[in-house]
C-alpha positions, 0 to 999 in steps of 0.5 A: 415232370415225373408222372407220380408227382402230378395229380389230375382230378376231374370235377363236375360243375357242383364239385368245381364250385367248391374249388372256384376260388383256387381256379380264379386265383390261378386265372388272376396269376396267369392273366396279370401280365400285359396285354391282359392286366389292364384289359377289362375283358380279362379282369378277374371279376369278369372271368369269375362271372364267366366261370360261375356261369359255366358251372351250370352249362351242359356238360361242364367239366374241369380237370386240375393238375396239382403238384405236391397238393398245390393247383398248378393248372387246369382245363375246363369246358362244356358241350358246345351249343350248336347255336353258340354265336362264335360257332355260328359266325363261322358259317360255311368255314365249319366243316359240314360233318362238324356242323352235324356233330354240333347239332348232335351235341358231340363237340366238347368246347374247351373254354380254358386251359391254363398253367401257372407260369412256373410250371409251363413247358413241362407238359402239364398243359398237354396232360390236362388237355388229353385228360379232359378230352379222353373222358368225353367219349360221347363228344369225340370232337373238340373245339376252342378259341385261342387268341391269335398272338397267344404263343406258345398256346396257339402253336401248341394247339396246331401241333396237337392236331387242331385246325383253324376254321376262321377268326372270331371275336367273342364280344366287340371288346375282345381280341381276335381269336382263331376258332380251332377244331380237333377232329375225332381220333 
C-alpha cells in the first residue's frame, strides 16, 4: 500500500468522541464473524460502552488510518493504571522494571488495534501500532492483551518484539488472553 495513499491521524479523547460512530462501525465489521458474532462479551453495545469509557481515561489516544477518506483501521490506548486488575493478576510474572514503570505511569496500554478485513496483510496494522507508540515518549513501554488464538494478530505482536508475561481473563465471561509486554527500544 503506497504511503501517500494512507493518511494517519492522532486524536485525543475529546476529538475521538466526534468520530466514535466510525470507530464503532469499524469494530462491528471486524467482530461480526465467528467466534465473536454471537458472544455478548464482543457485542457492539459492549464495545461502545468500553470505548466511550476509554475517552476519559488518562492518556487516551487513538490513531486512525484512512484510505481515500475512508476509515480502514485504528488503534487506541491509555496510560496503564498500575492497579489494573489484569495487570496485577500477573503478579511476579511481570518483570520488576515493568512494575516500576507502571507505578511511574510509563506504560502505554494498547487496548485495541483493528484493520478492516479488506485491508489486512498490507502493513496497515503495523503502521498504526508504530505511529501510536512513537508518540508516547513519556511511556516507552507498551502492554497489551491478545486473545490466545487470535491469529494473525498474536503472531504479529510476537514478531514485533512483544514478550508474553502470562495468561489472563478480563472478565469471567471473556476468552483467555496472553498479556504481552514490549520493552523500550
